[in-house]
N, C-alpha and C positions, 0 to 999 in steps of 0.2 A: 505493499500500498505506500505512496506518494504522499507525504505531508508536505501542504505548500504554507509557507512561512506567511506573515502577515506583512511583510514588503513585496513579496511574490504575489500576493492577492492585491495589493493595493495597486500594483503596478500593471496587474493582466487589467483588472477595471479601468484603470484610465486610459489605457488601451482601447478596449472594448468599448466602453459608454462616455470618453470625452475627446481621446485623438481620432479616431475613423470615423465618429458619426459626424466630426464637424465642419460645416459647409465653410470652405477657405475665405471669402468674402462676410463670412459673420460664424467665427469660429467661438465654440462653448464657453475657452480658456480665455477670453480676452477682456475680463472685467471693464478695464477700462471704454472699449469700444462699445459694449453694452450697454453700460452705467450713461457715457454722457452723448450717448447717439453718435458716436462719429461715424463717418464713412469708412468704407473699407481702403484702406492702401498699406504700404510695404513699411513695416515698423519693424522695431527689436520683440517686443512683445512674441510674437507670433515667429519671429527667428528664432526664439529659443525654446518651443516649444517643435520645433522643425528640427533642431540641431537633436534636442533631445529624443525626438520621434527614430533619427538615425542613429542614433547610441543604443536605445534600444534592439534596432534591428540589425546592429553590429553583435550584437548579445543574444539576440534570439532567432536569428535568420528567419524571422516571420515576414513573409516577403509583400503582406498587404501595407507594413511600415513603410518600405522603401514605394512602394507604389503609392500610399497615400504622400507622402514627401513632394514625389512627381509631381501628382493632381494637384498639389497645394503650389508651390513654386511654379505651375506652367499657369497658376492662375493668374499669375501678377507678371511673369517674363513671355513677352510677345516674339514671336519666331525672327524673330530680328535681335533678341538678347536684350531689347529695350526693358526697362521697367517706369510705364509711363504711372504709374500710383505713386510715385517721390520726385521731389525736386533736386538734383544732383545744387544749385545755388543757396538752397538751407542752410550746407555745409553742417549737416547734422550729424553729428559721430553713431548716434542710435542707428541710422540709416544703414552702416554700414554691417552691421552686426550678422544681417542673415547671407551675407557674401560666402560664410565658410560655407552654408549650404548650398552656396552655386560650387563651390571648387567640391563639395562632396560628391554635387551630383554630378556633377561632368564626369571627374574620377570614375564613378559605378556606371555611368552610362555611353559615356565619350557623347553627349551631345555637345556639340559646341555653343549652342545657343547659351548653354550654362556658364561656361569659359567669357564668350565675350560678354556676357552679365557683369560678370564678377570684374573683368578688367574695364571696363565703363566705369564700374564704382570708382574703380582705381583712379583712372584717367580723368574722368571728368569731377571727382569731388574729391578723393583723399588726395592724389597730387597736387590739388591747387587748393587744399585744405588753410584758411589763415591760421598764421603760428603768432605766439605771443613771445615776445625778444628773446625768452630764453630758447624758444624752438619747439616747446609743447602746441600741439593743433590746439585751436578753440575748441571751445563743447559744440557750439551751433553759432551761425551767425548771430541769433539773437541774444547770444550769451558770449558777447566780444572779451577777449582777454582772460577768458575763465578756463580753467582747469578745474573737469569733476571726477570724482575717482571711477564713477560709471563709466566714463569714455573707454578706460583703460581695458573695458572685456569686448567692448564693443567693436573695436578695433584693432590693438595688438595680435591676438590669437591669427586673424584674416591676414595682418600683414605677414606674417611670419608664414602663413601656407603659404599665402600667394609669392612670396620671395622664393622661396623652393621651387613651387608650380612652373615660375618665369623665368627664375632663374637673376633674377632684381637681386641679388644678395646684397647690396647697398642699402636696402629696407632692414636688414641685419640692422647697423649702427644706429638708424634713425630710432628706433624701438628701444635701443640698449639707453641712447640720450634722451628720449622722452622718460622711460624709466627712473633713470638715475636722477632725473630733475623732479619728478614726483616725489622719489625716496627722499631727497634733500631740501625739498621744500615743505611737503604735506604733513610728513612723519615727525610724531612728536617722542621728543627722546625720552621722556619721562617712564611715557608709560607702552612706547612702541606702537602706539593705534593713529591712524592717518585720519585727519580731516576731511570733510567729506568737499570742500573747494577753494579756491585759490583764484583772488583776481589779483591781477599783474599791475592794473591799476592804483588799487586799493580805494576803489571808490564807492564801491556796490555796498549797500546800506547794511549787507551781512558780512562784509568783511571787517578784516581789524584792520584798522589804519596802520598798523606799525608793519605787520607781518601781510596782510591781503588773506588771510586765511578766514576759514568759517569757525563758527562757534564750537560744535560739536560732532561728537566722532560716532556718525551714523552706521548702523550695522549692517545695511546692504549693500553701501555703496564698498563697505572693508572688503564685503563677500564678495562683489563684484572683480575686485583686485583680486584678490586670492585665488579665483579663478581664472584671471587672466594670465596671471605669472603660471600656475601651473600647465595651463593651456598653453602655452607660448614656448614655457621651455622644452614642451612636448616635440610641438611643430619646428620647434628653433634645435634641435639635437646636434644638428653639426657647426651649429653655430657656439664656438666656445664660451665667448665673452658673453653672449646675449643668457644662453643658457646659465651659465654661474650666478651672471647676475640674479636673472628671476628665481633659479633655486635657494641664494641666500636671502632676498625677499620674501620669498614666500614662507620659508622657513621662521625668519624672525616675527612676520604679522603672526603667524597661525600660533606661534609660542604665543604671542601676548594676547591674541583673542582668547587661548584656553585658559588662560587667566582669570577672564572675566564668566566661564561659564559656571551656568548655575548647580547645584546638586542635581537636579532632576536632567542636566547636559545640555540645558538650554541656553543660546546667549539673550540677554533685552533688546529692544527696540535700541536704544542708546547705553550702551554695553559699561561704560565707565561711570553710569550715575544708577546705581540699584536705589538710593536714597529716594528718589523722585516715585511718591505715591501712584500716577499715570503713566508710569514704565510697564514694559509688559514682554512677555515672552515672543517674539517675534520669529515664526519662521523660515519664511524665505530666506534671512540671513543666516541664519544657524544652519540652513541646510548646505547654501553656497559654503558654510564653512567646512562641513561635514565630507561634501565632495572635493575639494580642495586636501584637506587632510587625508584623506585614504587616497588620492589618486597621489598627493606627494609623497607618500609612503613608497607605493608601488615604482612610483620614478626612481627611490630612492636619494629622495630629498630629505627627507625626516625619518624620525626612528619609530620601535612601535608604539611609543606612549603617546604620541599626537595621533597616530591611525588608530589606537582606540577611543581618545577622546574623540575623533569623528564619528567612528563606531555608534559611542554611547551616544551624540549628538543626534544621528541619523533614527537610531532606535526609538528614542527619545520621542520624537517628533511623531514616530510610526505611532509608537501606542499611547500617546498622550496629545494629540493634534491633529488624530484624524479620524471622522467619524463614518459609518457606515448607513448610507440609505437601503433599502429594497430597491432593485431594478434603478439603482441610479451608481453615478459616478461618485467613490469617495469624495468624504467633503474633508478638504484641507483647510484647519482655521489658521488664525492670527497672521496675517498677511498686512504688511502695511501696502495700499494699493501705488500711494507713488508720495514722492517727496525730494524738493528742488529746492534753490535755490533765486530769489529776486522773482521776477514775474510780475503779474498783476492779476490779483493781488497780491503784494511784496509778503514771497520764503524770505522770514529774516534768518533764518537759522538758527535760532535760538532752540531749547530744550522743549517750552512749549509749544513751538510751532511744530516738532517731529511727533511731540504728541498729540496734536491734533490730527494728523492726517486720518482720511478712514481705513480703517481696518477690514480686510472681506476675507472670503474663501472662497478657494478652488481660481483664484487667478494664476495664469501662467508665472509671473514672476515666482511665485512658490512652488507651482506644478513643476514647471523643469527644471529647477534643481531639485525637486526631491528625486524625479525619475534621472538625473544624469548621478545624484548620490547612489540611488539603486544600483545602477551600473558598475561603478564602483566595489559595494557592498558585494555584488554577486562574484566580480572579479576574485575578490580578496578570499 
């Protein structure tokens, strides 16, 4: 008799009841689009879920997952490799995230459209992306002269994969420089944690007038950075300098975050502020940490102690923050829907701000990291 574990059950039900039934123009996992009635467009949230589906395919060989990924991407990429549902002139780093899926599908299908589409994202946007004086990409055109940690995950793993596939090995040096700047500017030496944002002009209301940094250490932003570092390290294995930097940064950040894990194995929305009454266990960032810790162990970056902390975090989310509803997808709780800096209304980067953002269930920003962590858990 074969016993199915809780993680396996959750993953299987997400495949059957959330991924495969989703209309690419209105996926069940994109809570932002559903809540705010956004039109269908190329976005990083869906990119995360298709990446997770691809990882599940590699683990299970379930051909339906690969077919779904093709179906989803084909809904946005035309026969000329053009993605009409985005504008490169937005210079939005989030839009680059899905390019990893284009390279993956090109490798699986040899369909040139996918490589052409990825190359267009690089040549039409990323190669022209505005930069700070220090050399890092602006996060978006509407956020000039700003670095947000989130952008590291959206861009650097793709750049590393594209460097290998295209032969543009100079991109490794670019990634190295930008990551080095992020560590130098945005890391807090005392805690080892990273601030969410940096404004080079020091003019934004959320930015410290002396340092240009935002006020708080937001969990999911650091989770994106953790995942960016391990994914880039894997993709850039033949670049000794970049791989070494990614290994060092990921090891020290995972170690720093592990010091803020609760007894049940979960990280808080603001990990360094446990004294705040409204602070809460946040699952998406915890799962990004768990994924990164388990993968870092597999890649030989960290030892068994961090692997075990990552496993505990993953299993704690599975046991305590997923509920099951008959004939429906499992419900993953405690997901921060979104958080940012600036804009209208002004997001001031205060603790009160981060704790005021909407908490939702079954958004891809939590489910995709869950499935990513599941694939690493199964590999272990």
